[in-house]
C-alpha positions in Angstrom: -15.7 -1.4 -17.4 -17.4 0.9 -15.0 -15.6 3.9 -14.7 -12.7 3.7 -11.7 -13.4 7.2 -10.9 -17.2 8.3 -9.8 -18.5 10.6 -6.8 -18.8 8.5 -3.5 -19.1 8.6 -0.1 -16.1 9.3 2.1 -17.6 8.1 5.1 -15.6 5.7 7.0 -12.6 7.0 5.6 -11.4 9.4 8.0 -12.3 9.5 12.3 -11.1 13.1 11.9 -12.0 15.8 9.6 -9.4 16.0 6.7 -10.1 19.9 5.7 -7.1 21.5 5.1 -5.0 18.4 5.6 -2.3 17.5 3.1 -2.0 14.2 1.5 0.4 12.7 -0.8 -0.4 9.7 -3.2 2.8 7.8 -4.4 1.3 6.0 -7.6 -1.7 8.0 -7.4 -2.8 7.8 -11.2 -4.6 4.6 -11.7 -6.5 1.9 -9.4 -6.1 1.9 -6.0 -3.9 5.0 -6.1 -6.6 7.0 -7.9 -9.7 5.5 -5.6 -7.7 6.9 -2.6 -7.1 10.1 -4.2 -10.6 9.9 -5.0 -12.0 9.3 -1.6 -9.3 11.7 0.3 -10.4 15.1 -1.9 -14.3 14.2 -1.5 -12.7 14.4 2.7 -11.7 17.8 2.2 -7.6 16.8 1.9 -5.6 18.9 -0.2 -4.0 16.3 -2.4 -0.9 15.8 -4.6 -0.5 12.4 -7.1 2.5 11.6 -7.9 3.2 8.7 -11.5 5.2 9.0 -14.1 2.5 8.8 -16.8 1.8 12.8 -17.7 -1.3 12.1 -20.1 -2.7 9.9 -17.1 -1.8 12.0 -14.4 -3.6 14.9 -15.9 -6.4 13.3 -16.9 -7.0 12.0 -13.3 -6.1 15.6 -11.8 -9.2 16.9 -14.0 -11.1 14.1 -12.2 -9.8 14.7 -8.4 -10.6 18.6 -9.4 -14.7 18.0 -10.0 -15.0 15.7 -6.7 -13.5 19.4 -4.9 -15.9 19.6 -1.6 -13.9 22.9 -0.8 -13.7 26.3 -2.4 -9.6 26.5 -1.6 -9.0 22.6 -1.9 -5.6 22.3 -4.0 -5.2 19.2 -6.2 -2.2 19.0 -8.2 -0.5 16.7 -10.1 3.1 16.0 -10.4 4.8 13.9 -12.7 8.0 12.0 -10.5 10.1 8.6 -11.6 8.8 7.1 -8.0 12.0 4.8 -9.4 14.2 7.9 -9.5 15.4 8.8 -5.9 16.7 12.2 -7.5 13.4 13.7 -8.4 11.4 12.2 -5.4 13.7 14.4 -3.4 13.8 17.5 -5.3 9.8 17.2 -4.9 9.4 16.7 -1.6 12.1 19.8 -1.1 10.0 21.3 -3.4 6.5 21.7 -1.8 5.6 24.9 0.4 3.8 22.7 3.3 5.0 19.2 4.4 2.4 16.8 4.2 1.0 15.0 7.1 0.1 12.1 5.3 2.0 10.0 2.5 0.8 7.1 1.0 3.2 4.6 -1.3 0.5 2.8 -3.4 2.8 2.2 -6.7 3.4 -1.3 -7.7 1.9 -4.2 -9.4 3.3 -7.1 -11.6 1.6 -7.3 -14.9 4.5 -7.8 -16.9 6.9 -9.9 -14.1 4.4 -12.3 -13.4 5.4 -15.4 -14.4 7.8 -18.3 -13.3 11.3 -18.3 -12.0 12.6 -19.9 -14.9 10.2 -18.4 -17.5 11.2 -14.2 -16.5 14.0 -12.7 -17.6 16.3 -10.8 -14.9 15.4 -7.7 -16.1 12.3 -8.3 -14.4 13.2 -9.4 -11.4 14.8 -5.8 -11.6 12.4 -3.9 -12.4 9.6 -5.9 -10.2 11.9 -4.6 -7.2 11.8 -1.5 -8.9 7.9 -0.6 -9.1 6.9 -2.1 -5.5 9.9 -1.5 -3.2 12.3 1.2 -4.4 9.6 3.3 -5.3 7.8 3.0 -1.5 11.5 2.8 0.0 12.5 6.2 -1.9 10.0 8.0 -1.1 9.6 7.4 2.7 13.4 8.2 3.4 12.7 11.7 1.5 9.8 12.5 3.8 11.3 10.8 6.8 14.1 12.6 6.7 12.4 15.7 5.9 9.6 15.4 8.9 12.5 14.5 11.1 14.3 18.2 10.7 11.3 19.7 11.2 10.0 21.9 13.8 7.4 20.5 16.4 3.9 19.6 15.1 0.9 19.1 17.6 -0.6 15.7 15.3 1.3 12.9 14.0 2.2 12.6 10.6 1.4 9.0 8.8 3.8 7.3 6.4 1.3 4.4 4.5 2.9 1.7 2.5 1.6 -0.7 0.5 1.8 -4.5 0.7 0.1 -7.6 -0.3 -1.3 -10.6 1.4 2.1 -12.2 -0.9 4.3 -11.1 1.8 2.9 -14.0 3.7 2.1 -17.0 0.9 4.4 -18.0 -1.6 2.0 -18.8 -4.6 3.9 -20.0 -8.1 4.2 -17.7 -10.7 5.2 -14.4 -8.5 8.6 -15.2 -8.0 9.6 -11.9 -8.6 7.0 -10.5 -7.0 6.8 -11.8 -3.6 10.2 -11.1 -2.3 9.4 -7.6 -2.7 6.6 -7.6 -0.7 8.0 -9.3 1.7 11.0 -6.8 1.7 8.3 -4.1 1.8 6.6 -5.7 5.0 10.1 -5.6 6.7 10.7 -2.2 6.0 7.3 -0.9 7.7 8.2 -3.1 10.7 11.8 -1.8 11.0 11.2 2.2 10.5 8.7 1.8 12.8 10.8 0.9 15.9 13.2 3.5 14.0 10.7 6.4 14.5 10.8 6.0 18.5 14.5 7.2 18.3 13.9 10.7 17.4 12.6 13.7 19.9 9.2 13.4 21.4 8.5 16.0 18.8 8.8 13.8 16.1 5.6 11.8 15.7 5.4 9.5 12.8 3.3 6.8 12.4 4.5 4.1 10.2 1.7 1.6 8.4 1.2 -0.9 5.9 -1.5 -2.7 4.5 -1.6 -5.9 2.9 -4.7 -6.6 0.7 -5.5 -9.5 -1.3 -6.1 -9.2 -4.9 -7.3 -5.9 -6.2 -9.4 -5.2 -9.2 -8.1 -2.7 -11.5 -6.8 -1.9 -14.8 -3.2 -3.5 -13.9 -4.4 -7.2 -12.8 -6.5 -7.1 -15.7 -3.6 -6.9 -17.6 -1.3 -9.0 -15.0 -4.2 -11.3 -15.6 -3.4 -11.8 -19.5 0.2 -13.4 -18.4 -0.7 -15.1 -15.3 0.2 -19.0 -15.4 -3.2 -21.0 -15.0 -2.0 -22.5 -12.1 -1.1 -19.1 -10.5 -4.6 -18.2 -11.3 -5.7 -21.7 -10.1 -3.9 -21.4 -6.5 -4.5 -18.0 -6.3 -8.5 -18.0 -7.8 -7.8 -14.8 -8.9 -11.1 -15.8 -11.4 -13.4 -15.7 -9.3 -14.7 -12.6 -8.6 -15.3 -13.6 -4.7 -11.8 -13.8 -4.5 -11.1 -9.8 -4.5 -11.7 -6.5 -3.7 -12.4 -3.5 -5.7 -9.7 -0.6 -5.2 -12.5 1.4 -4.1 -13.4 -1.0 -1.1 -9.8 -1.5 -0.5 -9.3 2.3 -0.2 -11.8 2.7 1.9 -10.7 0.4 4.8 -6.7 1.5 4.4 -7.1 5.3 3.7 -6.3 7.7 6.9 -9.3 5.3 8.4 -10.1 5.3 12.1 -7.6 2.7 12.1 -4.5 4.5 11.1 -5.2 7.5 12.4 -5.7 6.7 16.3 -2.8 4.1 16.0 -1.0 4.4 19.2 0.5 1.1 19.3 1.3 -1.7 17.2 -1.5 -3.6 16.1 -3.1 -6.4 13.3 -6.5 -5.9 11.7 -8.4 -7.9 9.1 -11.0 -6.2 7.2 -12.3 -8.6 4.7 -9.7 -9.6 2.4 -7.5 -7.1 3.6 -4.7 -7.1 6.0 -3.7 -4.1 7.9 -0.6 -4.1 9.6 0.7 -1.3 11.5 4.0 -1.6 13.5 5.1 -4.8 14.6 3.1 -8.4 13.2 4.5 -12.1 12.6 3.1 -15.0 10.8 1.6 -17.1 13.7 2.6 -21.6 13.0 0.5 -21.3 9.1 0.7 -24.7 8.4 -1.1 -25.9 11.7 -4.0 -23.4 10.5 -4.9 -25.6 7.1 -6.8 -28.2 7.2 -6.8 -31.1 4.6 -10.9 -30.1 3.5 -9.5 -26.8 2.6 -6.8 -28.5 0.0 -7.3 -29.5 -3.3 -4.5 -32.0 -4.6 -3.6 -31.8 -7.9 -0.4 -32.4 -10.7 1.8 -30.8 -12.6 4.3 -32.3 -14.1 4.9 -35.3 -11.6 4.7 -32.8 -8.5 1.9 -32.7 -6.4 0.7 -28.9 -4.9 -1.3 -28.1 -2.4 -4.0 -25.4 -3.3 -5.2 -23.4 -0.3 -7.9 -20.8 0.8 -5.7 -17.7 2.2 -5.8 -18.4 5.8 -3.8 -15.7 7.6 -3.2 -15.2 11.1 -1.3 -12.8 12.6 -0.1 -12.3 16.5 0.3 -8.7 17.3 3.1 -7.6 19.4 2.0 -4.5 21.4 4.7 -2.0 21.1 4.4 1.2 22.6 4.3 4.8 20.4 7.4 6.0 22.7 9.9 4.4 25.2 8.6 4.4 28.8 11.1 6.9 30.5 9.7 5.3 33.8 11.5 1.9 32.4 14.9 3.3 32.2 
C-alpha cells in the first residue's frame, strides 16, 4: 500500500492564504484527518492534531513537520481522548491562540459494523462515542470559547464529518448510521443557534457527507462487514470510493467553506458537502427500476440501489435581517 502522507499540491484547498491561521483537527493522526492536516500544513496553516494513540500521533507529527512551508510554522500533536469531555475542555482552555478552524474528523465503525442482532450493546455505545460524542464534545468546548471572546474580523469555522449514511440506511450499518444522522442534525441545529449571539460572534458551521473513503480503518471494516452490506454499498469496487486525499481536497477550508455566506448544499463527485440547513428530497422517486438488482436473503427481497442523493437547499442568511423586525 502507498503511504498516506506525501507532499502534494495544496491547490484548491483554500480560496485564501492559510499562512498563520490556526487549525485544530480532532482525529488528525490517521486517514482523512491526517490527509487534511497534510494539506493544511502545505497551505501554510499552524496545525494541531488531536488523537488518543500517542505512538501514531507522534509519527504523524513528524511527517507534518517535514511538510512545513514557513520557518515559524507551528505543528503540534496532542494526546486527547475525544470521548472524554474534560480532556477536550482542558485542551481548549490551554491554547494561547484560539483556532479559526476546527475539524471534527474522528470516527468509523471498524469494530461495530454488522447486523443489529449480531452486534453487542457495547458496540452501539462505542459507535456513538467515536462518531457523535467525539465531534459534539469538541464543538461544545470551542463554541463556548468562541462566543465569549473579543470581536474578530474573520469568521471561525466548525467543520463536521458526516457520511452518506446520514441519508441512506444500509443493512450492516445499524450502529453507524444513527450516529451520522445525529451529527447531521447537530450541524443543522448549530448553524441556526450561532445566529443568536452578538454580531461579533461570527461562527460558520459546516458538515461534509463523503461516501466510501479508502483508509486503514476502511480496510479493517471490510474484514468484518457482512457480504450483503458490501454488495449494496458496492464497497468492493474501487470505483465506488475516494481516497482520503481526494476527500480532503474537497472538504477542507475550500472555496465552498471560506466564502459560505448562506446555507447551501454542494455535490463533489461521490462526496456531499453540506453547509447549513438541508433536507432530503423525495428519495424513492429518484430510484429507477433499471438501477435495482433484486436478490434474496432469507426469503426477503432487498433492493440494491446506486447511491443517488438529491438534496434541496433552503436559503438561510448568515444573520437575521434587522429590517424585517
